[in-house]
C-alpha positions as CSV (number, residue, x, y, z in Angstrom):
1,F,-69.0,-69.0,-184.6
2,L,-65.8,-67.1,-185.7
3,S,-62.7,-68.5,-183.9
4,T,-59.1,-68.0,-184.3
5,G,-58.2,-70.5,-181.5
6,D,-57.0,-67.9,-179.2
7,A,-58.2,-65.6,-176.4
8,L,-58.8,-62.8,-179.0
9,A,-61.7,-64.8,-180.8
10,P,-62.3,-68.0,-178.7
11,G,-65.5,-68.8,-180.6
12,N,-69.2,-69.4,-179.6
13,N,-70.2,-66.0,-180.9
14,G,-73.1,-67.6,-182.7
15,L,-74.4,-69.3,-179.4
16,K,-73.9,-65.9,-177.6
17,D,-76.0,-64.3,-180.3
18,Q,-78.7,-66.9,-179.8
19,V,-78.6,-66.2,-176.0
20,E,-79.2,-62.5,-176.6
21,A,-82.3,-63.5,-178.8
22,L,-83.6,-65.6,-175.9
23,R,-83.2,-62.6,-173.6
24,W,-85.2,-60.5,-176.1
25,I,-87.9,-63.3,-176.2
26,Q,-88.2,-63.2,-172.4
27,K,-88.6,-59.5,-172.3
28,H,-91.1,-59.2,-175.2
29,I,-93.0,-62.5,-175.5
30,S,-95.9,-61.5,-173.4
31,K,-96.5,-58.7,-175.9
32,F,-97.2,-61.3,-178.5
33,G,-99.4,-63.4,-176.3
34,G,-96.8,-65.8,-175.3
35,D,-95.7,-67.1,-172.0
36,P,-92.2,-66.3,-170.8
37,N,-92.5,-69.3,-168.4
38,S,-93.1,-71.8,-171.4
39,V,-90.6,-71.2,-174.1
40,T,-89.8,-74.2,-176.2
41,L,-86.8,-74.3,-178.6
42,A,-86.6,-76.5,-181.7
43,G,-83.8,-77.2,-183.9
44,C,-82.7,-79.6,-186.8
45,S,-79.1,-80.5,-187.6
46,A,-77.0,-77.5,-186.5
47,G,-80.1,-76.1,-184.7
48,S,-80.2,-79.2,-182.6
49,W,-76.5,-78.9,-182.0
50,S,-77.1,-75.4,-180.7
51,L,-80.2,-76.6,-178.6
52,S,-78.1,-79.4,-176.9
53,T,-75.4,-76.7,-176.1
54,H,-78.0,-74.3,-174.7
55,M,-79.4,-77.2,-172.5
56,V,-76.1,-77.3,-170.5
57,S,-75.0,-73.7,-170.7
58,P,-75.3,-71.5,-167.7
59,M,-75.8,-68.5,-170.0
60,S,-79.1,-70.0,-171.4
61,R,-80.4,-71.1,-167.8
62,G,-84.0,-69.8,-167.3
63,L,-84.4,-68.5,-170.8
64,F,-86.3,-71.5,-172.2
65,H,-88.0,-74.6,-170.6
66,R,-88.2,-77.3,-173.2
67,G,-86.3,-78.4,-176.2
68,I,-87.0,-80.4,-179.5
69,G,-83.7,-81.5,-181.1
70,M,-83.8,-83.4,-184.4
71,S,-80.8,-84.9,-186.1
72,G,-77.9,-83.4,-184.2
73,S,-76.3,-83.1,-180.8
74,A,-73.2,-81.4,-179.4
75,T,-72.5,-84.6,-177.4
76,F,-72.6,-87.0,-180.4
77,Q,-70.6,-85.1,-183.1
78,N,-67.5,-83.3,-183.4
79,P,-68.7,-79.9,-182.4
80,L,-66.5,-77.6,-184.4
81,P,-64.0,-78.2,-187.1
82,H,-60.4,-78.1,-185.9
83,H,-59.4,-75.6,-188.6
84,Q,-61.3,-72.6,-187.3
85,K,-58.5,-70.2,-187.6
86,D,-58.1,-71.3,-191.2
87,L,-61.8,-70.2,-191.8
88,A,-61.2,-66.9,-190.1
89,V,-58.1,-66.2,-192.4
90,K,-60.2,-67.2,-195.4
91,Q,-62.9,-64.9,-194.6
92,A,-60.4,-62.0,-193.9
93,E,-58.8,-62.6,-197.3
94,I,-62.2,-62.6,-199.1
95,L,-63.0,-59.3,-197.5
96,G,-59.6,-57.8,-198.3
97,C,-58.4,-57.8,-194.7
98,P,-54.8,-58.5,-193.6
99,S,-54.5,-62.0,-192.3
100,N,-51.0,-62.1,-190.6
101,T,-52.2,-61.9,-187.1
102,T,-55.4,-62.5,-185.2
103,Q,-55.6,-58.9,-184.1
104,E,-55.3,-57.7,-187.7
105,I,-58.1,-60.0,-188.7
106,L,-60.5,-59.0,-186.0
107,T,-59.7,-55.3,-186.3
108,C,-60.5,-55.4,-190.1
109,L,-63.5,-57.8,-189.8
110,R,-65.1,-55.4,-187.1
111,T,-65.2,-52.7,-189.8
112,K,-67.3,-54.7,-192.1
113,S,-71.0,-54.4,-192.4
114,A,-73.4,-57.3,-191.6
115,E,-74.2,-57.5,-195.3
116,E,-70.5,-57.7,-196.3
117,L,-69.9,-60.5,-193.9
118,G,-73.0,-62.4,-195.0
119,N,-72.1,-62.0,-198.6
120,S,-68.5,-63.3,-197.9
121,L,-70.0,-66.6,-196.7
122,R,-71.1,-67.5,-200.4
123,K,-67.5,-67.5,-201.4
124,F,-66.5,-70.4,-199.0
125,A,-68.2,-73.0,-201.2
């Protein structure tokens, strides 16, 4: 959900990744014995937050048909922390990236592997 609070990285990348996964499911579900017209999403906590967002998102329309949300809703909680840019700066610094501007942060983060990005998350705690 990387966001720098500006047009260069407005956020919601995690939700966009989930939409791509739902598109993949629609394309391939029948190969696994599933029905593309009967896809149910379920989520707990942050997963439930994502589900409630997909329920109202035009990008997700037609990609699933039912949802089970447990213990979370985008309409109930503060959906994203107000300090998103601080988190992007921190991740850039952890990965040895310059952090003076959004463009510097994004240019450097795009050079990092999925493994490097994933491993950097442990250092946030």
